[in-house]
C-alpha positions as CSV (number, residue, x, y, z in Angstrom):
1,M,-3.2,-24.4,28.3
2,S,-3.3,-27.9,30.1
3,S,-5.9,-28.4,32.9
4,S,-3.4,-28.9,35.4
5,T,-1.8,-25.6,34.9
6,W,-5.5,-24.3,35.1
7,V,-6.2,-25.6,38.2
8,K,-2.5,-24.4,40.0
9,S,-3.7,-20.6,39.3
10,A,-7.2,-21.1,40.3
11,I,-5.6,-22.5,43.5
12,E,-2.9,-19.8,43.5
13,A,-5.5,-17.3,43.1
14,N,-7.9,-18.2,45.9
15,Y,-8.3,-21.5,47.8
16,D,-12.2,-20.6,49.1
17,A,-12.9,-20.1,45.4
18,Y,-11.9,-23.2,43.8
19,S,-13.1,-25.3,46.8
20,Q,-16.5,-23.8,45.1
21,L,-15.8,-25.6,41.7
22,T,-19.0,-27.3,40.7
23,N,-20.3,-28.6,37.4
24,E,-17.1,-27.1,35.8
25,T,-17.8,-23.8,36.7
26,M,-16.0,-21.8,39.5
27,F,-17.8,-19.1,41.2
28,L,-15.4,-16.2,42.1
29,P,-17.2,-14.4,45.0
30,E,-14.7,-11.9,45.7
31,I,-15.7,-10.6,42.1
32,N,-19.3,-11.7,41.7
33,L,-17.9,-13.8,38.6
34,S,-18.3,-17.6,37.5
35,I,-16.1,-18.8,35.1
36,K,-15.6,-22.0,33.1
37,V,-12.8,-24.6,33.9
38,N,-9.3,-24.1,31.7
39,E,-11.1,-20.5,30.7
40,F,-9.5,-16.9,31.6
41,E,-6.3,-18.2,33.6
42,Q,-5.3,-14.3,32.6
43,L,-8.1,-13.7,35.4
44,L,-6.7,-16.3,37.5
45,A,-2.8,-15.1,37.2
46,G,-3.9,-11.5,38.2
47,Y,-6.7,-12.4,40.8
48,N,-5.3,-9.9,43.5
49,N,-5.3,-6.9,40.9
50,A,-8.8,-8.1,40.1
51,V,-10.0,-8.1,43.9
52,R,-8.3,-4.7,44.3
53,L,-9.9,-3.0,41.5
54,A,-13.6,-4.5,42.3
55,K,-13.1,-3.8,46.1
56,E,-11.0,-0.3,46.2
57,I,-12.9,1.3,42.8
58,G,-15.7,-1.0,42.7
59,A,-15.0,-2.3,39.1
60,T,-17.5,-5.2,38.0
61,F,-16.4,-8.2,35.8
62,K,-18.5,-9.9,33.0
63,V,-18.3,-12.4,30.6
64,D,-19.2,-11.8,27.1
65,N,-19.2,-13.8,24.1
66,K,-16.1,-15.8,25.4
67,E,-14.3,-12.9,26.3
68,L,-13.6,-11.1,29.5
69,F,-14.7,-7.6,30.0
70,I,-14.5,-5.1,33.1
71,S,-16.4,-2.0,33.4
72,I,-14.8,0.9,35.8
73,D,-17.0,3.7,35.8
74,D,-18.6,4.3,32.8
75,L,-15.4,3.1,31.0
76,I,-15.3,-1.0,29.3
77,F,-11.9,-2.5,28.9
78,N,-11.3,-6.3,27.4
79,I,-9.0,-8.4,29.8
80,Q,-6.3,-10.5,27.7
81,T,-3.5,-10.9,29.6
82,A,-2.7,-10.8,33.5
83,E,-0.7,-7.4,32.8
84,D,-3.7,-5.9,31.7
85,L,-5.1,-6.2,35.3
86,F,-1.4,-4.9,36.7
87,I,-2.0,-1.9,34.5
88,L,-5.4,-0.9,35.2
89,T,-4.8,-1.3,39.0
90,E,-1.6,1.1,38.7
91,I,-3.8,3.8,36.9
92,Y,-7.2,3.6,38.2
93,V,-6.7,2.5,41.8
94,D,-3.1,3.6,42.6
95,K,-3.8,6.4,40.4
96,C,-0.3,7.0,39.1
97,Y,-1.2,9.4,36.6
98,N,-3.7,11.5,38.5
99,F,-3.3,15.3,37.8
100,S,-5.3,18.1,39.1
101,L,-5.4,21.6,37.3
102,F,-7.6,24.8,37.3
103,E,-6.7,25.1,33.4
104,T,-7.6,22.9,30.5
105,V,-4.6,21.1,28.8
106,N,-3.7,18.8,26.1
107,V,-1.9,15.3,26.8
108,I,0.6,13.5,25.1
109,D,0.8,9.8,25.7
110,I,3.8,8.6,24.5
111,G,3.0,4.4,24.8
112,M,0.1,4.3,24.6
113,N,-0.2,0.4,24.8
114,V,-3.9,-0.7,24.7
115,A,-5.1,2.9,25.6
116,Y,-6.1,2.5,29.3
117,A,-4.3,5.5,30.3
118,S,-5.1,7.6,27.3
119,L,-9.1,6.7,28.3
120,Y,-8.0,7.5,31.8
121,F,-7.0,10.6,30.4
122,S,-9.9,11.6,28.3
123,H,-12.2,10.9,31.3
124,N,-10.6,13.9,32.8
125,P,-12.8,17.1,31.7
126,K,-9.9,19.3,32.2
127,V,-8.7,17.8,29.0
128,N,-9.2,18.7,26.0
129,K,-7.0,16.2,23.2
130,V,-5.1,13.4,23.9
131,Y,-2.6,12.7,21.5
132,S,-1.1,8.9,21.6
133,F,1.9,7.2,20.0
134,E,1.9,3.2,20.0
135,P,4.1,1.6,17.5
136,F,3.4,-2.3,17.7
137,E,0.4,-3.0,15.4
138,P,-1.0,-6.1,17.2
139,T,-1.0,-3.3,20.7
140,Y,-2.4,-0.6,18.3
141,Q,-5.2,-2.7,17.2
142,N,-6.2,-3.5,21.0
143,A,-6.3,0.0,21.9
144,L,-8.4,0.9,18.9
145,K,-10.9,-2.0,20.1
146,H,-11.2,0.2,23.4
147,L,-11.5,3.4,21.7
148,S,-14.4,1.8,19.7
149,I,-15.9,0.4,22.6
150,N,-15.4,3.7,25.0
151,P,-17.0,6.1,21.9
152,S,-17.9,8.8,24.5
153,Y,-14.3,9.4,25.6
154,S,-12.7,8.2,22.5
155,A,-13.6,11.5,20.5
156,K,-10.6,13.1,22.2
157,I,-8.3,10.9,21.5
158,I,-6.0,10.8,18.6
159,P,-4.0,7.9,18.1
160,H,-0.9,7.1,16.0
161,N,0.5,4.0,14.7
162,Y,4.0,4.9,15.3
163,G,6.2,5.6,18.0
164,V,8.1,8.7,18.7
165,G,12.0,8.5,18.5
166,V,15.2,10.8,17.9
167,K,14.9,9.9,14.3
168,D,12.9,8.6,11.8
169,E,13.4,4.7,11.3
170,V,11.7,1.2,11.0
171,L,13.0,-1.5,13.5
172,Q,12.2,-5.4,13.6
173,L,11.7,-6.1,17.2
174,E,10.8,-9.6,19.4
175,Y,7.4,-8.8,20.7
176,S,5.3,-10.5,23.5
177,E,1.6,-10.4,23.5
178,E,1.7,-11.3,27.1
179,Q,4.1,-8.6,28.4
180,R,3.2,-6.3,25.8
181,G,3.1,-3.3,28.2
182,R,6.9,-4.1,28.7
183,V,8.0,-4.5,24.7
184,G,10.2,-1.4,23.8
185,I,12.8,-0.1,21.0
186,K,14.7,-3.3,22.5
187,G,12.1,-5.7,22.1
188,T,11.7,-8.2,24.9
189,E,15.4,-7.6,26.0
190,L,14.5,-6.2,29.2
191,I,12.1,-9.0,30.1
192,K,13.9,-11.9,28.7
193,E,13.1,-14.1,32.1
194,K,9.4,-13.5,31.4
195,V,8.6,-14.4,27.7
196,L,7.5,-17.2,27.2
197,N,5.8,-16.9,23.6
198,H,7.1,-14.3,21.2
199,S,7.0,-12.9,17.3
200,T,8.9,-10.3,15.2
201,Q,7.2,-7.1,14.3
202,S,8.1,-4.0,12.3
203,I,7.8,-0.9,14.2
204,T,7.9,2.8,12.6
205,L,9.7,5.5,14.6
206,K,8.9,9.0,14.0
207,S,11.7,11.9,14.9
208,L,9.9,14.4,17.1
209,E,10.3,17.2,14.3
210,N,7.5,15.0,12.6
211,S,5.8,14.0,15.6
212,L,5.6,16.0,18.8
213,V,6.6,19.1,16.8
214,P,3.5,19.3,14.9
215,I,1.0,18.8,17.6
216,F,2.6,21.5,19.7
217,N,2.4,23.8,16.6
218,L,-1.2,23.3,16.7
219,S,-2.4,24.6,19.9
220,N,-1.2,27.5,22.3
221,D,-2.9,25.3,25.1
222,N,-0.6,23.9,27.7
223,F,0.3,20.5,27.7
224,I,0.5,17.3,30.4
225,I,3.1,14.5,29.0
226,K,2.6,11.0,29.7
227,M,5.9,9.1,28.8
228,D,6.1,5.0,29.5
229,C,8.4,3.8,26.6
230,E,10.4,1.0,27.7
231,G,13.8,3.1,27.6
232,S,13.1,5.6,24.7
233,E,12.7,8.2,27.5
234,Y,16.2,9.4,27.9
235,G,16.9,10.2,24.1
236,I,13.2,11.7,23.8
237,I,13.5,14.3,26.9
238,E,17.3,15.0,25.5
239,K,16.0,15.8,21.9
240,M,13.1,17.8,23.4
241,N,15.8,20.2,25.4
242,E,17.4,20.3,22.3
243,L,14.4,21.8,20.3
244,K,13.6,24.0,23.4
245,L,10.1,21.9,23.6
246,F,9.2,22.2,27.4
247,K,7.9,26.1,27.0
248,N,4.4,24.7,27.1
249,V,4.4,21.7,29.0
250,K,3.2,22.0,32.5
251,G,4.1,18.6,33.6
252,I,5.8,15.5,32.6
253,M,5.0,12.1,34.0
254,I,7.8,9.6,33.0
255,E,8.5,5.6,33.9
256,W,12.1,5.1,33.6
257,H,14.2,1.9,33.0
258,E,17.4,0.6,33.2
259,K,19.7,3.8,33.3
260,G,18.3,5.7,36.1
261,P,16.6,9.0,37.1
262,D,19.7,11.3,37.1
263,E,19.8,12.4,33.8
264,L,16.3,12.7,33.0
265,I,16.1,14.8,36.1
266,D,19.0,16.8,35.5
267,T,17.5,18.1,32.1
268,L,14.2,18.7,33.9
269,N,15.5,20.7,36.2
270,K,17.5,22.9,33.5
271,N,14.2,23.6,32.5
272,G,12.2,25.0,35.0
273,F,10.4,21.5,36.6
274,V,10.7,20.5,40.0
275,V,10.9,17.2,40.3
276,Y,9.7,13.6,42.6
277,S,11.1,10.6,41.6
278,L,10.2,7.2,43.2
279,S,11.9,3.6,42.1
280,N,11.6,0.1,43.0
281,D,13.6,-1.9,45.4
282,E,15.9,-3.2,43.1
283,G,16.1,0.4,41.6
284,S,15.8,-0.6,37.8
285,V,12.5,1.2,37.1
286,G,10.8,3.9,38.7
287,M,8.6,7.0,38.1
288,I,9.4,10.9,37.7
289,Y,6.7,13.3,38.1
290,A,7.7,16.9,37.4
291,A,5.7,20.3,37.6
292,K,6.1,23.8,36.8
């Protein structure tokens, strides 16, 4: 990263803060944090979300051993990318995965990413266990880091370093560290214009018979499913229907991509779910919330 790039990000993030640049350190008053010049550009790139997290839910930021951390309630997260701040805002400020039940449930998190949502679910006293799936090894290792620094809540979480698929297979895919939350079974194909650097990763997918079915067989408890798997949702939902796996599922939260929500809604309706659907302005991505 060049100094000029950092300065540009600083100015775009906050003119007033940049004016407080002294002795190679910039103070960011809206989040009460000082950072050194040419460090933590991910914070500047996601600064609007950082401010929302601080102002709307009282999140605090700190630098420790040259790493950037955010504390939300009694949870701690390591911020490595601007996308991290965006996802945390979606989950903890906008509460896109918030649900309320009288009974206790287990949660299945398909698309764990770096465990932000898994820890959010685990924080809920009505959640017994969280079964989480993340196939990309670098992302999975970052998830394990978050579980290790949040031991009070990670005890509920059972992570799996493979993805849920319609069949057992191993794939070689293009991977982006900066956009890891948006990489799926098509690699970076859906986000080509946003990818600056990429690598190739080998991932393992396991069929529903070898991933979800054993979990459903473990417990008679009801389940909530969160699904953010960048295009895999269509095959998974259809296979769940084929295997009749919706019996103990109380609610499903799906981020859909590319093909639209209609196919998913139709299958969920046929299985007794009431469905609410949202989409972005372009209609290229959206959320489905289904309950019964």
